[in-house]
C-alpha positions as CSV (number, residue, x, y, z in Angstrom):
1,M,128.0,115.9,74.1
2,T,130.5,113.1,74.4
3,L,130.0,110.2,76.6
4,P,132.4,109.6,79.5
5,A,135.3,107.3,78.3
6,T,137.1,106.8,81.7
7,L,135.9,105.9,85.1
8,D,137.0,109.3,86.4
9,E,134.8,111.0,83.7
10,H,131.9,108.8,84.7
11,V,132.4,109.8,88.4
12,E,132.6,113.4,87.4
13,A,129.3,113.1,85.4
14,I,127.6,111.4,88.3
15,R,128.8,114.0,90.8
16,A,127.4,116.7,88.4
17,L,124.0,115.1,88.8
18,Q,124.4,114.7,92.5
19,G,121.7,117.3,93.4
20,A,119.1,115.2,91.4
21,L,120.2,111.9,92.9
22,L,118.5,111.7,96.3
23,D,119.2,108.0,96.9
24,A,122.5,106.6,98.2
25,W,125.0,105.7,95.5
26,V,128.4,104.3,95.3
27,V,130.8,103.7,92.3
28,V,133.1,100.7,92.3
29,R,135.8,99.6,89.9
30,A,134.8,96.9,87.4
31,E,137.8,94.7,88.2
32,A,137.9,92.7,91.4
33,P,137.8,93.4,94.3
34,R,135.3,96.1,93.2
35,A,136.9,98.8,95.2
36,V,134.9,101.9,96.2
37,I,136.1,105.0,94.4
38,A,133.2,107.4,94.9
39,Y,130.0,107.8,96.9
40,N,127.5,110.4,98.1
41,R,126.5,111.6,101.6
42,P,123.5,109.3,101.9
43,F,125.7,106.2,101.3
44,Y,128.2,107.5,103.8
45,A,125.3,108.0,106.4
46,M,124.2,104.4,106.1
47,L,127.5,103.2,107.5
48,P,129.0,103.2,111.1
49,R,131.4,106.0,111.5
50,R,134.6,103.9,111.8
51,L,133.7,102.1,108.5
52,A,132.7,105.2,106.7
53,R,135.9,107.1,107.4
54,N,138.0,104.5,105.5
55,L,135.7,103.8,102.6
56,E,137.6,104.6,99.4
57,G,139.7,101.7,98.1
58,R,137.8,99.1,100.1
59,A,135.9,96.3,98.3
60,L,132.2,97.0,98.4
61,A,131.7,93.4,99.8
62,N,133.8,94.4,102.7
63,V,131.7,97.6,103.3
64,M,128.2,96.4,103.0
65,R,126.5,92.9,102.8
66,F,123.4,92.5,100.6
67,E,120.9,89.7,100.7
68,L,117.9,88.8,98.5
69,S,115.5,86.2,100.0
70,S,118.2,85.4,102.7
71,Q,120.7,84.6,100.0
72,P,123.9,86.7,99.5
73,L,123.7,89.1,96.6
74,E,126.7,90.8,95.0
75,L,125.1,93.7,93.1
76,A,128.2,94.7,91.1
77,E,128.9,91.1,90.2
78,A,125.3,90.5,89.0
79,C,125.4,93.6,86.9
80,L,128.7,92.7,85.2
81,E,127.8,89.1,84.7
82,Q,124.5,90.0,83.0
83,G,126.2,92.9,81.1
84,R,123.3,95.2,81.8
85,A,121.7,97.3,84.6
86,V,119.9,95.2,87.2
87,R,117.4,96.1,89.9
88,Y,116.3,94.2,92.9
89,D,113.4,95.0,95.2
90,E,113.2,93.8,98.9
91,V,117.0,93.6,99.3
92,S,118.4,93.5,102.8
93,G,121.6,95.5,103.3
94,Q,123.8,95.7,106.3
95,A,127.2,97.4,106.9
96,Q,129.9,94.9,107.6
97,G,131.2,94.6,111.2
98,D,129.6,95.4,114.5
99,G,126.9,98.0,114.8
100,G,125.8,98.0,111.2
101,E,122.2,98.9,110.9
102,R,120.0,96.7,108.7
103,F,118.2,98.4,105.8
104,N,115.4,97.3,103.5
105,L,116.4,98.5,100.1
106,I,115.5,98.8,96.5
107,A,118.9,98.2,94.9
108,A,120.1,98.9,91.3
109,A,123.4,98.5,89.6
110,A,124.5,99.8,86.2
111,P,127.7,99.2,84.3
112,L,129.8,102.3,83.5
113,I,131.1,101.6,80.0
114,G,134.6,103.0,79.0
115,G,135.7,104.3,75.6
116,H,136.8,100.8,74.6
117,G,133.3,99.4,75.0
118,L,134.0,97.4,78.2
119,P,132.8,98.2,81.7
120,V,135.2,100.3,83.8
121,G,133.0,100.5,86.8
122,V,129.6,100.0,88.3
123,L,127.2,102.5,89.7
124,V,125.2,101.0,92.6
125,V,122.1,103.0,93.7
126,L,120.4,102.1,97.0
127,R,117.0,103.4,97.9
128,D,116.3,103.0,101.6
129,V,112.7,101.8,102.1
130,T,113.1,100.6,105.6
131,D,110.4,102.9,107.0
132,E,108.0,102.0,104.2
133,A,108.7,98.3,104.8
134,Q,108.0,98.7,108.5
135,V,104.7,100.5,107.8
136,Q,103.8,97.7,105.3
137,T,104.6,95.0,107.8
138,K,102.5,96.7,110.5
139,Y,99.7,97.1,108.0
140,Q,99.9,93.4,107.0
141,Q,99.8,92.5,110.7
142,M,96.8,94.7,111.3
143,L,95.0,93.1,108.3
144,S,95.9,89.6,109.7
145,D,94.7,90.5,113.2
146,E,91.4,91.9,111.7
147,A,90.9,88.8,109.6
148,E,91.4,86.6,112.7
149,R,88.9,88.8,114.7
150,R,86.4,88.7,111.9
151,A,86.8,84.9,111.6
152,G,86.2,84.6,115.4
153,L,83.1,86.8,115.2
154,E,81.8,84.8,112.3
155,E,82.3,81.6,114.2
156,A,80.6,83.0,117.3
157,L,77.7,84.2,115.0
158,R,77.4,80.7,113.5
159,R,77.4,79.1,117.0
160,R,74.8,81.6,118.3
161,T,72.6,81.2,115.2
162,Q,72.8,77.4,115.6
163,E,71.8,77.8,119.3
164,L,68.8,80.0,118.3
165,L,67.7,77.5,115.6
166,T,67.9,74.7,118.1
167,A,65.9,76.7,120.7
168,N,63.4,77.6,118.0
169,D,63.0,73.9,117.1
170,N,62.5,73.1,120.8
171,L,60.0,75.8,121.1
172,N,58.1,74.7,118.0
173,A,58.1,71.1,119.4
174,M,56.7,72.3,122.7
175,Q,54.0,74.4,121.0
176,R,53.0,71.3,118.9
177,E,52.9,69.2,122.1
178,L,50.8,71.9,123.8
179,M,48.4,72.1,120.9
180,D,48.2,68.3,120.8
181,T,47.4,68.3,124.5
182,K,44.8,71.1,124.1
183,K,43.2,69.1,121.3
184,G,43.1,66.0,123.4
185,L,41.5,67.9,126.3
186,L,38.9,69.5,124.0
187,L,38.1,66.1,122.5
188,E,37.6,64.5,125.9
189,R,34.8,66.9,126.8
């Protein structure tokens, strides 16, 4: 088996594996402006219709914006600058323009190396974990609410225990007074 030498051969190989690749993927050229040359149906579905119709040949940065910790992230650039595959968890992605849905993603980018040993393109893979992130956020909120409720109950229990201890001390003092009074009456007789 020979390795792909051209970008077209890489795209052909990726498309041959398409049935096994369930996540959204897009292939862009290595040279600026990182033009989109191939993608799959899940990537197409992430975009508003008017943007998705004219996808090929557009710079990836003009198609979808990525952020990591509220900072812009250029996936293909990062991959090419580091000269290796990169992966980022908790990436926020949004289609450029109006109406672009915001996605929580696990994003990876890998260089596609040509026959001359230099990158000819970049494969960007995007796993949409938006639903999982929302469930995790709700779960964290539930845990936080439960911790607040528990802290409130513990504080109420501490207050009530203190009130009972104070009442017990007062009762003991009254009993001592009563005993002292009884002793005094018995001694007077």
